[in-house]
N, C-alpha and C positions, 0 to 999 in steps of 0.2 A: 357279676353281675355288674352295677353302674356304676357300687361303692366301690372297685379294684378297677373299674376303668375310667375315674377321675380324679385316678392318685389317688386318693384321701387314705387306703390300705400303705402306702409307700412316706408317707407323711407318720402314718402311725408305727413303724417301726421306724423308723427313730428318733422320735417320741421316748415308743418301748429302751432303745440303747442309750435313752438319758440313768438309765437304771434307779429308781430310792431318788423322790425328791423331802422327801419326808429330811425335816431336821434341819430343813435350809434358818437361817435367823437373821440377814445381811440386804443389802444389797451386791457384796464380795458372792458369795455360799453363790444367791442363781443365777448372776453371773459367770461363773464360775464351774457350771454345773451345768448352766444351760444355754444360758444369749456366748459365751464360747466356744462347746464347742458344736453349737445346729449352722455355727456359721465359720467355723476357719480359722478359731482361736485356738492357740494353747492351753488358756489359762484366763483368770482376767486380766492380773498384770499384764498383761499378753491383749488382748482388750481394749483394758482400755490407755495404755502407750500407744500401740496401732490405733487405732477410733477419735480418739479426742483430739482434737480442733486445741487444742489448747501446747502444745506442739508448732502448731504451724504454725500464727495470732502476730509470732514478732516477723512474720516474711507475707502477712498483709500486704499493699502497694495501692487499693480504691477503698479510699476516703466508708469508714466501717462501727459504728453506733453497736454493742453492748450493751445488754438492757441484761441483765440479773437481778434476784430476790434475795433474800439474803437469810429470808423464812419457805424457801423453792426444799418441800425436804427430801429433794433427789440432788442435788448438790449440794454437798458441805463447802461449808469455808477453807481446810486446805485446796479441794480443787478452785477455784479462782481461780483465776491469772494476776500476777503482783504486773504492777503498769513497766516492770523491767520489759516483758515480755508481750505486751503491748507495741503492736510500731507507729510514730511516731504517725499513721496519721491513723490511725483505729482508737477510739472513743468507749470508757468501757462505762454504766453509769450502773449502782450499784446500787435497787433500790432497801426502803430495809421491810418493805411488804412487798406480796405481788403472788410467791404461793408458785409455782414449775412455771403456765403459761400465762395464767388468770387473769394480773392487773389491774380489778377491777374492783371500783373506788364505787360513792357513793351508797343506792341503800338499793333491799330488795324491788322498791319502787320506784325507784328511780335511780338504777345503775349505772357509774361512767366505766367507760373503757382509755386506760392510759394512750393501754399503745392502739390505742385505734389517734390518740388528741398528738401522742411523742413524734409517735416515726415522719407525717409530712411537717410537725416540725424542723426538725431534728434538718428532711428531705429539702423546707427551706432556707437552708441556713447551707445549703452547699450549692447551690445553684450560679454565688457570688453578691 
């Protein structure tokens, strides 16, 4: 059948091999039981260690702006880089609000988009 020919059956087998996904309560649980095995990592700890950009921030040699929201539900305060982990050419901006990817301000009738304003502004400062 078409279902078997287009690769979905194999994908379903991969998902079935994960076993029961009940009783997951945290991102750590999800990443350990789903993300890690689906992408070739040994565990959630292995995934976080090998896939995180945090361990490479000090090696950045191109001027870089990192913008992060303190209220991001997916990034915990202990996950934020310390100033000592950043290279000299990396600027880290921590905003109180912004969510995971939004940084939307204003109102429903007149929304504003912080990133659309901030990124071009920052790029202008890089021109010298």
